[in-house]
ChimeraX commands (.cxc) that place a marker at each C-alpha (Angstrom):
marker #1 position -12.31,110.46,-11.25 radius 0.5
marker #1 position -10.26,113.62,-11.54 radius 0.5
marker #1 position -8.71,114.44,-14.87 radius 0.5
marker #1 position -4.95,114.61,-14.91 radius 0.5
marker #1 position -3.62,118.15,-15.32 radius 0.5
marker #1 position -2.20,118.88,-18.72 radius 0.5
marker #1 position 1.35,120.25,-18.46 radius 0.5
marker #1 position 1.67,123.59,-20.16 radius 0.5
marker #1 position 4.18,123.73,-22.98 radius 0.5
marker #1 position 4.18,127.40,-23.95 radius 0.5
marker #1 position 6.67,129.03,-26.24 radius 0.5
marker #1 position 8.66,131.82,-24.68 radius 0.5
marker #1 position 7.58,135.22,-25.93 radius 0.5
marker #1 position 9.76,138.24,-26.47 radius 0.5
marker #1 position 9.12,141.24,-24.21 radius 0.5
marker #1 position 6.38,143.55,-25.43 radius 0.5
marker #1 position 8.74,146.48,-26.11 radius 0.5
marker #1 position 10.89,144.32,-28.42 radius 0.5
marker #1 position 7.78,143.12,-30.29 radius 0.5
marker #1 position 6.64,146.72,-30.73 radius 0.5
marker #1 position 10.05,147.96,-31.91 radius 0.5
marker #1 position 10.55,145.08,-34.34 radius 0.5
marker #1 position 7.02,145.44,-35.71 radius 0.5
marker #1 position 7.59,149.14,-36.29 radius 0.5
marker #1 position 11.03,148.71,-37.90 radius 0.5
marker #1 position 9.94,145.80,-40.08 radius 0.5
marker #1 position 6.75,147.66,-41.01 radius 0.5
marker #1 position 8.67,150.73,-42.19 radius 0.5
marker #1 position 11.04,148.58,-44.25 radius 0.5
marker #1 position 8.07,146.69,-45.71 radius 0.5
marker #1 position 6.40,149.96,-46.70 radius 0.5
marker #1 position 9.56,150.84,-48.61 radius 0.5
marker #1 position 9.50,147.44,-50.33 radius 0.5
marker #1 position 5.78,147.86,-51.12 radius 0.5
marker #1 position 6.52,151.23,-52.74 radius 0.5
marker #1 position 9.24,149.60,-54.85 radius 0.5
marker #1 position 6.84,146.80,-55.81 radius 0.5
marker #1 position 4.22,149.32,-56.88 radius 0.5
marker #1 position 6.69,150.89,-59.27 radius 0.5
marker #1 position 6.74,147.55,-61.11 radius 0.5
marker #1 position 2.97,147.85,-61.49 radius 0.5
marker #1 position 2.80,151.48,-62.61 radius 0.5
marker #1 position 6.04,151.64,-64.64 radius 0.5
marker #1 position 6.26,148.24,-66.33 radius 0.5
marker #1 position 9.36,147.10,-68.16 radius 0.5
marker #1 position 9.54,147.74,-71.90 radius 0.5
marker #1 position 10.94,144.28,-72.68 radius 0.5
marker #1 position 8.37,142.23,-70.72 radius 0.5
marker #1 position 5.50,144.32,-69.34 radius 0.5
marker #1 position 3.29,141.37,-68.37 radius 0.5
marker #1 position 6.05,139.68,-66.39 radius 0.5
marker #1 position 6.82,142.95,-64.58 radius 0.5
marker #1 position 3.19,143.42,-63.57 radius 0.5
marker #1 position 2.89,139.77,-62.46 radius 0.5
marker #1 position 6.04,139.93,-60.33 radius 0.5
marker #1 position 5.03,143.32,-58.93 radius 0.5
marker #1 position 1.62,141.95,-57.94 radius 0.5
marker #1 position 3.12,138.94,-56.16 radius 0.5
marker #1 position 5.65,141.13,-54.34 radius 0.5
marker #1 position 2.95,143.60,-53.34 radius 0.5
marker #1 position 0.76,140.81,-51.95 radius 0.5
marker #1 position 3.75,139.54,-49.96 radius 0.5
marker #1 position 4.36,143.04,-48.60 radius 0.5
marker #1 position 0.72,143.35,-47.56 radius 0.5
marker #1 position 0.94,140.01,-45.74 radius 0.5
marker #1 position 4.09,141.12,-43.90 radius 0.5
marker #1 position 2.42,144.46,-43.03 radius 0.5
marker #1 position -0.46,142.54,-41.45 radius 0.5
marker #1 position 2.04,140.61,-39.30 radius 0.5
marker #1 position 3.75,143.90,-38.36 radius 0.5
marker #1 position 0.40,145.39,-37.38 radius 0.5
marker #1 position -0.22,142.40,-35.10 radius 0.5
marker #1 position 3.24,142.85,-33.55 radius 0.5
marker #1 position 2.68,146.57,-32.92 radius 0.5
marker #1 position -0.84,146.19,-31.52 radius 0.5
marker #1 position -0.07,143.05,-29.54 radius 0.5
marker #1 position -2.99,141.06,-30.93 radius 0.5
marker #1 position -2.59,137.37,-30.24 radius 0.5
marker #1 position -3.45,134.49,-32.51 radius 0.5
marker #1 position -4.16,130.93,-31.43 radius 0.5
marker #1 position -1.22,129.51,-33.36 radius 0.5
marker #1 position 1.26,132.29,-32.68 radius 0.5
marker #1 position 2.31,134.86,-35.24 radius 0.5
marker #1 position 1.94,132.32,-38.05 radius 0.5
marker #1 position -0.34,129.30,-38.22 radius 0.5
marker #1 position 1.15,125.84,-38.92 radius 0.5
marker #1 position 0.12,125.85,-42.59 radius 0.5
marker #1 position 1.67,129.29,-43.06 radius 0.5
marker #1 position 4.88,128.07,-41.46 radius 0.5
marker #1 position 4.94,125.16,-43.90 radius 0.5
marker #1 position 4.45,127.51,-46.86 radius 0.5
marker #1 position 7.30,129.77,-45.71 radius 0.5
marker #1 position 9.45,126.68,-45.10 radius 0.5
marker #1 position 8.80,125.59,-48.68 radius 0.5
marker #1 position 10.03,128.97,-49.91 radius 0.5
marker #1 position 13.26,128.46,-47.96 radius 0.5
marker #1 position 13.65,125.07,-49.65 radius 0.5
marker #1 position 13.06,126.55,-53.11 radius 0.5
marker #1 position 15.90,129.08,-52.69 radius 0.5
marker #1 position 18.81,126.58,-52.79 radius 0.5
marker #1 position 17.15,124.62,-55.60 radius 0.5
marker #1 position 16.79,127.83,-57.62 radius 0.5
marker #1 position 20.50,128.47,-57.02 radius 0.5
marker #1 position 21.25,125.36,-59.06 radius 0.5
marker #1 position 19.54,126.84,-62.10 radius 0.5
marker #1 position 20.87,130.39,-61.75 radius 0.5
marker #1 position 24.52,129.43,-61.47 radius 0.5
marker #1 position 25.01,131.06,-58.08 radius 0.5
marker #1 position 26.96,128.07,-56.77 radius 0.5
marker #1 position 29.54,128.48,-59.52 radius 0.5
marker #1 position 29.72,132.25,-59.12 radius 0.5
marker #1 position 29.77,132.46,-55.32 radius 0.5
marker #1 position 31.43,129.14,-54.42 radius 0.5
marker #1 position 31.58,128.29,-50.73 radius 0.5
marker #1 position 29.38,131.24,-49.71 radius 0.5
marker #1 position 26.49,129.91,-51.80 radius 0.5
marker #1 position 26.90,126.43,-50.32 radius 0.5
marker #1 position 26.87,127.91,-46.81 radius 0.5
marker #1 position 23.69,129.85,-47.66 radius 0.5
marker #1 position 22.07,126.69,-49.00 radius 0.5
marker #1 position 22.88,124.86,-45.76 radius 0.5
marker #1 position 21.39,127.71,-43.73 radius 0.5
marker #1 position 18.25,127.78,-45.92 radius 0.5
marker #1 position 17.81,124.03,-45.51 radius 0.5
marker #1 position 18.28,124.32,-41.73 radius 0.5
marker #1 position 15.63,127.07,-41.61 radius 0.5
marker #1 position 13.35,124.81,-43.68 radius 0.5
marker #1 position 13.72,121.98,-41.15 radius 0.5
marker #1 position 13.26,124.34,-38.20 radius 0.5
marker #1 position 10.06,125.87,-39.57 radius 0.5
marker #1 position 8.64,122.43,-40.35 radius 0.5
marker #1 position 9.41,121.30,-36.78 radius 0.5
marker #1 position 7.80,124.43,-35.35 radius 0.5
marker #1 position 4.69,123.85,-37.48 radius 0.5
marker #1 position 4.49,120.26,-36.27 radius 0.5
marker #1 position 4.89,121.40,-32.65 radius 0.5
marker #1 position 2.18,124.06,-32.96 radius 0.5
marker #1 position -0.18,121.59,-34.56 radius 0.5
marker #1 position 0.20,119.12,-31.69 radius 0.5
marker #1 position -0.44,121.66,-28.92 radius 0.5
marker #1 position -4.17,121.93,-28.10 radius 0.5
marker #1 position -5.71,125.41,-28.60 radius 0.5
marker #1 position -6.39,126.04,-24.89 radius 0.5
marker #1 position -2.71,125.61,-24.09 radius 0.5
marker #1 position -1.62,128.35,-26.51 radius 0.5
marker #1 position -3.95,130.96,-25.03 radius 0.5
marker #1 position -3.24,132.65,-21.76 radius 0.5
marker #1 position -5.79,131.73,-19.17 radius 0.5
marker #1 position -7.81,134.69,-17.96 radius 0.5
marker #1 position -8.95,132.96,-14.79 radius 0.5
marker #1 position -5.48,132.36,-13.30 radius 0.5
marker #1 position -5.22,133.73,-9.78 radius 0.5
marker link #1:1,2 radius 0.2
marker link #1:2,3 radius 0.2
marker link #1:3,4 radius 0.2
marker link #1:4,5 radius 0.2
marker link #1:5,6 radius 0.2
marker link #1:6,7 radius 0.2
marker link #1:7,8 radius 0.2
marker link #1:8,9 radius 0.2
marker link #1:9,10 radius 0.2
marker link #1:10,11 radius 0.2
marker link #1:11,12 radius 0.2
marker link #1:12,13 radius 0.2
marker link #1:13,14 radius 0.2
marker link #1:14,15 radius 0.2
marker link #1:15,16 radius 0.2
marker link #1:16,17 radius 0.2
marker link #1:17,18 radius 0.2
marker link #1:18,19 radius 0.2
marker link #1:19,20 radius 0.2
marker link #1:20,21 radius 0.2
marker link #1:21,22 radius 0.2
marker link #1:22,23 radius 0.2
marker link #1:23,24 radius 0.2
marker link #1:24,25 radius 0.2
marker link #1:25,26 radius 0.2
marker link #1:26,27 radius 0.2
marker link #1:27,28 radius 0.2
marker link #1:28,29 radius 0.2
marker link #1:29,30 radius 0.2
marker link #1:30,31 radius 0.2
marker link #1:31,32 radius 0.2
marker link #1:32,33 radius 0.2
marker link #1:33,34 radius 0.2
marker link #1:34,35 radius 0.2
marker link #1:35,36 radius 0.2
marker link #1:36,37 radius 0.2
marker link #1:37,38 radius 0.2
marker link #1:38,39 radius 0.2
marker link #1:39,40 radius 0.2
marker link #1:40,41 radius 0.2
marker link #1:41,42 radius 0.2
marker link #1:42,43 radius 0.2
marker link #1:43,44 radius 0.2
marker link #1:44,45 radius 0.2
marker link #1:45,46 radius 0.2
marker link #1:46,47 radius 0.2
marker link #1:47,48 radius 0.2
marker link #1:48,49 radius 0.2
marker link #1:49,50 radius 0.2
marker link #1:50,51 radius 0.2
marker link #1:51,52 radius 0.2
marker link #1:52,53 radius 0.2
marker link #1:53,54 radius 0.2
marker link #1:54,55 radius 0.2
marker link #1:55,56 radius 0.2
marker link #1:56,57 radius 0.2
marker link #1:57,58 radius 0.2
marker link #1:58,59 radius 0.2
marker link #1:59,60 radius 0.2
marker link #1:60,61 radius 0.2
marker link #1:61,62 radius 0.2
marker link #1:62,63 radius 0.2
marker link #1:63,64 radius 0.2
marker link #1:64,65 radius 0.2
marker link #1:65,66 radius 0.2
marker link #1:66,67 radius 0.2
marker link #1:67,68 radius 0.2
marker link #1:68,69 radius 0.2
marker link #1:69,70 radius 0.2
marker link #1:70,71 radius 0.2
marker link #1:71,72 radius 0.2
marker link #1:72,73 radius 0.2
marker link #1:73,74 radius 0.2
marker link #1:74,75 radius 0.2
marker link #1:75,76 radius 0.2
marker link #1:76,77 radius 0.2
marker link #1:77,78 radius 0.2
marker link #1:78,79 radius 0.2
marker link #1:79,80 radius 0.2
marker link #1:80,81 radius 0.2
marker link #1:81,82 radius 0.2
marker link #1:82,83 radius 0.2
marker link #1:83,84 radius 0.2
marker link #1:84,85 radius 0.2
marker link #1:85,86 radius 0.2
marker link #1:86,87 radius 0.2
marker link #1:87,88 radius 0.2
marker link #1:88,89 radius 0.2
marker link #1:89,90 radius 0.2
marker link #1:90,91 radius 0.2
marker link #1:91,92 radius 0.2
marker link #1:92,93 radius 0.2
marker link #1:93,94 radius 0.2
marker link #1:94,95 radius 0.2
marker link #1:95,96 radius 0.2
marker link #1:96,97 radius 0.2
marker link #1:97,98 radius 0.2
marker link #1:98,99 radius 0.2
marker link #1:99,100 radius 0.2
marker link #1:100,101 radius 0.2
marker link #1:101,102 radius 0.2
marker link #1:102,103 radius 0.2
marker link #1:103,104 radius 0.2
marker link #1:104,105 radius 0.2
marker link #1:105,106 radius 0.2
marker link #1:106,107 radius 0.2
marker link #1:107,108 radius 0.2
marker link #1:108,109 radius 0.2
marker link #1:109,110 radius 0.2
marker link #1:110,111 radius 0.2
marker link #1:111,112 radius 0.2
marker link #1:112,113 radius 0.2
marker link #1:113,114 radius 0.2
marker link #1:114,115 radius 0.2
marker link #1:115,116 radius 0.2
marker link #1:116,117 radius 0.2
marker link #1:117,118 radius 0.2
marker link #1:118,119 radius 0.2
marker link #1:119,120 radius 0.2
marker link #1:120,121 radius 0.2
marker link #1:121,122 radius 0.2
marker link #1:122,123 radius 0.2
marker link #1:123,124 radius 0.2
marker link #1:124,125 radius 0.2
marker link #1:125,126 radius 0.2
marker link #1:126,127 radius 0.2
marker link #1:127,128 radius 0.2
marker link #1:128,129 radius 0.2
marker link #1:129,130 radius 0.2
marker link #1:130,131 radius 0.2
marker link #1:131,132 radius 0.2
marker link #1:132,133 radius 0.2
marker link #1:133,134 radius 0.2
marker link #1:134,135 radius 0.2
marker link #1:135,136 radius 0.2
marker link #1:136,137 radius 0.2
marker link #1:137,138 radius 0.2
marker link #1:138,139 radius 0.2
marker link #1:139,140 radius 0.2
marker link #1:140,141 radius 0.2
marker link #1:141,142 radius 0.2
marker link #1:142,143 radius 0.2
marker link #1:143,144 radius 0.2
marker link #1:144,145 radius 0.2
marker link #1:145,146 radius 0.2
marker link #1:146,147 radius 0.2
marker link #1:147,148 radius 0.2
marker link #1:148,149 radius 0.2
marker link #1:149,150 radius 0.2
marker link #1:150,151 radius 0.2
marker link #1:151,152 radius 0.2
view
Protein backbone atom coordinates (compact mmCIF):
# COMPACT_ATOMS: atom_id res chain seq x y z
CA UNK A 1 0.00 0.00 0.00
CA UNK A 2 1.35 3.40 -0.93
CA UNK A 3 2.02 5.87 1.83
CA UNK A 4 0.03 9.05 1.68
CA UNK A 5 2.12 12.09 0.75
CA UNK A 6 2.81 14.42 3.61
CA UNK A 7 1.77 17.99 2.77
CA UNK A 8 4.64 20.39 3.14
CA UNK A 9 4.10 23.17 5.64
CA UNK A 10 7.20 25.31 5.23
CA UNK A 11 7.67 28.74 6.70
CA UNK A 12 8.27 31.47 4.18
CA UNK A 13 11.87 32.65 4.16
CA UNK A 14 13.11 36.14 3.52
CA UNK A 15 15.16 36.66 0.35
CA UNK A 16 18.86 35.90 0.76
CA UNK A 17 19.97 39.53 0.26
CA UNK A 18 17.70 40.69 3.13
CA UNK A 19 19.06 37.95 5.41
CA UNK A 20 22.62 39.00 4.56
CA UNK A 21 21.96 42.72 5.10
CA UNK A 22 20.11 42.18 8.39
CA UNK A 23 22.79 39.78 9.65
CA UNK A 24 25.48 42.32 8.86
CA UNK A 25 23.64 45.29 10.40
CA UNK A 26 22.61 43.38 13.51
CA UNK A 27 26.12 41.95 13.82
CA UNK A 28 27.72 45.40 13.76
CA UNK A 29 25.28 46.69 16.37
CA UNK A 30 25.91 43.60 18.50
CA UNK A 31 29.67 44.17 18.31
CA UNK A 32 29.07 47.67 19.67
CA UNK A 33 26.96 46.23 22.50
CA UNK A 34 29.62 43.58 23.22
CA UNK A 35 32.25 46.32 23.49
CA UNK A 36 30.02 48.19 25.95
CA UNK A 37 29.49 44.98 27.93
CA UNK A 38 33.22 44.39 28.12
CA UNK A 39 33.69 47.79 29.70
CA UNK A 40 31.59 46.51 32.62
CA UNK A 41 34.07 43.66 32.99
CA UNK A 42 37.28 45.67 32.74
CA UNK A 43 36.12 48.88 34.47
CA UNK A 44 33.84 47.68 37.26
CA UNK A 45 31.69 50.04 39.27
CA UNK A 46 33.11 51.39 42.52
CA UNK A 47 29.85 50.91 44.43
CA UNK A 48 29.20 47.28 43.43
CA UNK A 49 32.07 45.70 41.49
CA UNK A 50 30.78 42.11 41.72
CA UNK A 51 27.35 43.04 40.38
CA UNK A 52 28.94 44.97 37.49
CA UNK A 53 31.09 42.00 36.51
CA UNK A 54 28.14 39.59 36.78
CA UNK A 55 25.87 41.76 34.64
CA UNK A 56 28.69 42.39 32.15
CA UNK A 57 29.29 38.65 31.83
CA UNK A 58 25.62 37.89 31.20
CA UNK A 59 25.37 40.70 28.63
CA UNK A 60 28.55 39.54 26.90
CA UNK A 61 27.26 35.96 26.68
CA UNK A 62 24.02 37.29 25.18
CA UNK A 63 26.01 39.31 22.64
CA UNK A 64 28.03 36.25 21.67
CA UNK A 65 24.82 34.27 21.16
CA UNK A 66 23.37 37.01 18.94
CA UNK A 67 26.67 37.18 17.00
CA UNK A 68 26.39 33.45 16.31
CA UNK A 69 22.88 34.00 14.90
CA UNK A 70 24.19 36.91 12.79
CA UNK A 71 26.98 34.71 11.46
CA UNK A 72 24.39 32.11 10.42
CA UNK A 73 22.34 34.83 8.70
CA UNK A 74 25.37 36.17 6.80
CA UNK A 75 26.70 32.77 5.74
CA UNK A 76 23.27 31.30 4.99
CA UNK A 77 23.78 28.17 7.10
CA UNK A 78 20.51 26.42 7.76
CA UNK A 79 19.40 24.73 10.94
CA UNK A 80 16.75 22.03 11.23
CA UNK A 81 14.51 24.16 13.44
CA UNK A 82 15.06 27.48 11.73
CA UNK A 83 17.16 30.28 13.16
CA UNK A 84 16.17 29.30 16.70
CA UNK A 85 15.19 25.88 18.02
CA UNK A 86 11.85 25.45 19.86
CA UNK A 87 13.46 25.47 23.32
CA UNK A 88 15.37 28.64 22.48
CA UNK A 89 12.15 30.27 21.30
CA UNK A 90 10.54 29.35 24.62
CA UNK A 91 13.46 30.87 26.56
CA UNK A 92 13.26 34.12 24.58
CA UNK A 93 9.48 34.13 25.05
CA UNK A 94 9.99 33.85 28.80
CA UNK A 95 12.24 36.92 28.70
CA UNK A 96 9.47 38.85 26.95
CA UNK A 97 7.09 37.78 29.73
CA UNK A 98 9.53 38.87 32.45
CA UNK A 99 9.75 42.43 31.05
CA UNK A 100 6.18 43.53 31.94
CA UNK A 101 6.39 41.79 35.32
CA UNK A 102 9.64 43.64 36.07
CA UNK A 103 7.85 46.88 35.16
CA UNK A 104 5.57 46.34 38.15
CA UNK A 105 8.54 46.41 40.52
CA UNK A 106 10.42 49.27 38.87
CA UNK A 107 7.52 51.71 38.83
CA UNK A 108 7.58 52.18 35.07
CA UNK A 109 3.78 51.91 34.85
CA UNK A 110 3.39 54.88 37.18
CA UNK A 111 6.10 56.91 35.45
CA UNK A 112 5.18 56.19 31.83
CA UNK A 113 1.42 55.60 32.12
CA UNK A 114 -0.35 54.43 28.98
CA UNK A 115 2.90 53.94 27.04
CA UNK A 116 4.11 51.35 29.57
CA UNK A 117 0.77 49.53 29.42
CA UNK A 118 0.96 49.46 25.61
CA UNK A 119 4.51 48.07 25.82
CA UNK A 120 3.36 45.39 28.25
CA UNK A 121 0.59 44.35 25.86
CA UNK A 122 3.09 44.15 23.00
CA UNK A 123 5.53 42.11 25.12
CA UNK A 124 2.77 39.70 26.10
CA UNK A 125 1.69 39.37 22.45
CA UNK A 126 5.30 38.60 21.44
CA UNK A 127 5.42 36.03 24.26
CA UNK A 128 2.32 34.27 22.90
CA UNK A 129 3.59 34.45 19.32
CA UNK A 130 6.98 32.94 20.16
CA UNK A 131 5.34 30.15 22.16
CA UNK A 132 3.04 29.37 19.21
CA UNK A 133 5.99 29.35 16.81
CA UNK A 134 7.90 26.99 19.11
CA UNK A 135 4.90 24.67 19.27
CA UNK A 136 4.56 24.77 15.47
CA UNK A 137 8.24 24.00 14.90
CA UNK A 138 8.13 21.14 17.36
CA UNK A 139 5.20 19.49 15.55
CA UNK A 140 6.77 19.67 12.08
CA UNK A 141 8.88 16.55 11.34
CA UNK A 142 12.59 17.23 10.61
CA UNK A 143 12.44 16.14 6.96
CA UNK A 144 9.79 18.76 6.24
CA UNK A 145 11.96 21.64 7.48
CA UNK A 146 14.89 20.75 5.24
CA UNK A 147 14.89 21.47 1.56
CA UNK A 148 14.93 18.29 -0.44
CA UNK A 149 18.04 17.90 -2.56
CA UNK A 150 16.47 15.33 -4.86
CA UNK A 151 13.61 17.53 -6.15
CA UNK A 152 13.55 17.64 -9.94
